[in-house]
N, C-alpha and C positions, 0 to 999 in steps of 0.2 A: 719133795725135798726142795727147800729154797736155799740157794747159795748166794750170799752177799758178796758183791765185789767192792773192794775199798781201793779206791784211786789215790795216788798221791797228788801233790799239787801240780807237778809237771804233767802228770797224765790228765788231770782235770782240765788243765789249760789246753792240752793238746785236743782233748774231746770238744771243748768250748769253741776252740778255733776252727774245728772241722765239722761242726754241727750240720753244716750245709750238705755233707756227704750223705746223711740219712735221707734227706729229701732227693737228692740227685740219684741215688741208687733206686729209690721207690719210683720216681718218675721214669727213669730210664728203663725200668723193667715192667711198667704199667701195673704197679702193685698199689692198691688202695691204702692211703696213709692211716686210716683208722683201724685197719686190720694189722698192718705190718710195721707201723712205727716202732713199737717197743722192741720187736726182734732186730730190726736195723740198729736201734740205739744200743742194745746189747752187743751187737757187732762192733760198733764204734768203741765202746769202753773196752771190750776184749782186745781189740786191736791196740789200743793205747796202753793197756797193761803189758802187752808183749812186744811193743814196738822198740826197735833199736836202729836209730838213724844211721849209725856207723856201717851198718850193712849195705847201704846205698839203695834201698827199696823204698819208693814213695809210700807214704802213710795211707794215701787213698787206695793203693793197690791192696794193702793189708786189709783195709776196711772191706772192700768189695769182696775179697776172698772169703773173709770171715762171715760176712752177712750171708753169702752164698752157702757156706758150710752149715750155718745155723738154720737157715731156711730148709736146706735139704734133709736135715734131721727132724725138723718140726712140721713139714708139710702135711705128713699123715695124720698127726695129732690135730692140726688146724681144720682139715676137712673131715675129720671124725671117721677115718677108715678103720 
């Protein structure tokens, strides 16, 4: 099942402004970009969809937690267990 995410203009800007977080996460965690870029990008998009700046949490914190959550659910599929 494919789920499409629609970002509004504000969310798209947040993703574009923080695109570097994808690479930062992959580099910090020694993950190859060609295998994990898409998963990390989904994490950034999902973080933008649920981000509420008024809660005082850094966007980068939300991104890192969501990428980790997505990876933890997908690692078995990625290694074909």
